N, C-alpha and C positions, 0 to 999 in steps of 0.2 A: 291162498297163500300165509301163513301165519306173522305175523307183523314180527316174531324173530331172525323168519327164515328172509322176509326183505329187506330185513338190515344187512345180514349179511353178505346176499348179492349187492346192494348199493356199496358196499364196502370194498367187495373184491373189483367190482368195475372200475371203483377209484384209483384204487391202487395201480389194476392194470393202467390207467392213462398215465401215471405217473412213471412206471418203469417203460415202457414201451419207448418215448421221448429219450430216455436216457442209454436205451439199448441202441437205437440209431444214430445216436451221439459218438457212445464209445465205437460204432462201426464206420465211421466216417473219419475218424482218426486215422484210422488204418491207410486212406487213402491218400494222405499227404506224404510226399516226398520224401524218404529219407533224410535229404541232405535239408531238410528243413526241421526246424524245430516244432513238434506239436503243439497246437493252436491248445491256450489256458482253457477250463472245462471249469465248471463248479464239479463238487465232489457228489458221487451219489452212492458211494457205498459199495461200488461194485469194482472188481480188479481192474485195473489197466490193462488194455491189452498188446501181447509183446510185441517190441518192436524191433527189427531186424536188424543185427548190428551192422554200423556203418561200415564202407568200404575205406582203404587206405585216403582214398580220396576227398575221403568226407569228412574224414577225424580231423576236429580243430587242433590247434596248434600244440594246445594243453595236452590231449589225449595222446598224442603224436611222444611228447617229451615223457610221459609215463610211461609209454612205452619201449622208447628208445631217447633216452636222455638227452647223448651225442649225437642223432641223428646219424649214427654209422649207415643206414638204409638210404640216405640219400642219394651217394653215390658208388653203392658197392658195387650194380650192374654197369655202370660207365667203367668202372677203375678194373674189373675184370675184362670188359671189353678193349680195354687199352694198350696192355699188352706192353711188353717191355722196351727200353727205347733203342732206335736202329742205333748203328753204328755211326759213332761221330755226331751223334743228336745232342744238342745241347738244352736237355729238357728242363722246364722250370714250371714250378709250381706254386701258384699262389693260394696262399690260405688266409680266411678272413670272414669278416660277417657280411652283413646285405652291401657295404660298400664295395667289396669284392664280389661278391655276388652280382652284382647289377651290370658289373664292370665287362662289355664286351672286348674280348682280348684278342682273338686272331682269326672271328670270322670276317665276313667280305666286308661288312661297316666296322671290322674292330680296331682299334688302336694299334696290333702288332702284327700286321698283316703276313700269314705266311710262316709266323714264328712259332716254336713250338712249345705254347705258354698254356700251360693248363690251370682253370679254374675252379680250384675246390673250397669255393667261400660259400655261405650257409646264413641267410639273412635272421638277423637276431642274435647271432651266438656271442657266447662269450668265450675267454681264454680257458677257463677250464675244461670246456665243450671241447675245444678246439684240438687239446692237449691229449684229451681222450682217443679223439679220431686220428692224430698225427700219425702214428704207424700206418693204419690203412690209404689215410689220405694223401700221403705225404711219401713216409720212407718206403711203403710198397711199391711206388711208382718209379723209383731210383732217379729221380730228378740229379741233372747237375747242381740246380740252384731252387732254393726254396725261397720265398718272398711271405714275409710274415706280416699282415696290417691287422692288429687288433688291440682293444682295450676301451674302445668307448662305450660297448655296451656292459662292460664291466662295471666303467662309472656310473652307469644308469643302474644299476642293479638289476639285470635282467633276471638273472639268476641269484638273486639273493645279494645281500649287503658284501663288498669285497674291501679289502684295504688296499690302499697302493702297492705295499709290500705283497700282498696275495696276486695282485695282477703281475707284478716284477718276477713272481716267482715261476708263476706259470709261462711268462715268455721266457725266461731263460731255460727254463725248462724243455722248451719246444727247441729253441736253437742248440743247446745242449745235445739234445737227442739228433739232431741234423747233424752236426759236426762229428758225433760218434758214426756216422754212417756218412762218411765223406759226402755230404751235402753241404753245402757254401752255403751261407746264410745272407740273407738281405732284412733287414731289420727296418720298418719303416715309421714312420713318427704319426703318433694318432692327429687326424685330421682337426682344423678348428670346431670350435662349438660353444657357443654363447650360452643355449639351451635346449632343451628337449620339449618336442612339440607333445610325446607322450607322456612324458612324466616334468610338466615347467616347475621352474624353482629349485632346482638342482645346482646351479651356479656349476656347470662342469668344467669352466676355461681354467681356473687355477689349477685342478687334479691333472688335466690335461697338460700343461705346462709342466707341472711336477714329472708326471711319468715320461715325459719326451725327454726331460732334460736325462732321467735314469736310463733309457733306450740307449740315447746318445752314448753316455759315458758308459754303460755297458758293452756297444760296440767297436768302441776305441780300443777297450780293455779283452776283448774276445778276439777281435781280428774280423768283425764281422763288419760288413757295410752297412751305413746307416743312410736312409733317404730321408730326408726331411719336407715332407709336403706341407707341413705347420706353418712354415714363415713365408712359401709361397703363394700361401691361401688366403692366409688372414685377413680380417679385417681391423679397423680402432677397437671392437671390442674383445678380440682373441677369438671371433666368431669368423663363420662363413659368411660371404658377403652373397645377397641376393643373384649377384651376377653369375656366381659359379653354384649354386643350391636353392631349390625353391623352400625347403624345410628347415636349414639351417644344418642339416647332419649329413643328408647324401648327395653327392654331387651330383651336378646337370651336366650333360656333354662337355660343356666348356670349363667344366671343373675336371674331367676323365683328361681333356685337354693338356692340362696343367700338370697332372699326374703322372702323364704317359712317359714324356723323354727322361723326369726326373729318374724312375724307377728302370728305364732302360737304361741310363746311363750306370746304376748301380748295379744291374745286372751284367753289364758288361764288365763293371770293374770286378766285380766277384768270381767272373771267369777266366778273369786274367790273375 
């Protein structure tokens, strides 16, 4: 064998030793469950294997928002299955964010056992998102009363910066849509919040106070019912005390126990 031929064979064997491990690495990545991100690997110069699209359950919240920003799909099937209210049914829809979403309203361990109260809260939502889904998740359900609790995620900037005037406008639009469809309105104060664990340093307490002052005045002007959670739940810092909340934003069962009789009285007032 000539020296040139020997050199060519050695070069081919060397390259084979480099490429085969790379192929094995690329194939192993395909065995990782779709719900997990593929492990980081060195660049081999080869095209990455195709990854099957994630199912709806596996999609991140960011991906969901790109496809359905107001999350109209969350209650679409439940709304269709609900049907119209029965004769003389005092149906009530609660719309809001995670504070509403996490509230067990009418189940066996719920705050309002046996009452036709429907939960349409979605964690993380802001008032513009609720306004977009208001027709589907409130008006089309034909309730007698809607309970609106919203604004804290707007102050946190969950869907971008908002002025208080913009938040107020969204709340007013929801209330006006309800009134136009003969749905009585219960507007709730935003709960106390001294700080946000996921966005520390935003000092929300003064903004919450200002927004609540507007909600109270607007409710009085429009003949809506105002429910004041804030006064009943605040501590000396205008935040939620540890006895009512673990994270300073979301109520514990003890917090919901404070809220339940207040909003129930507000609903009764609206029904009269």
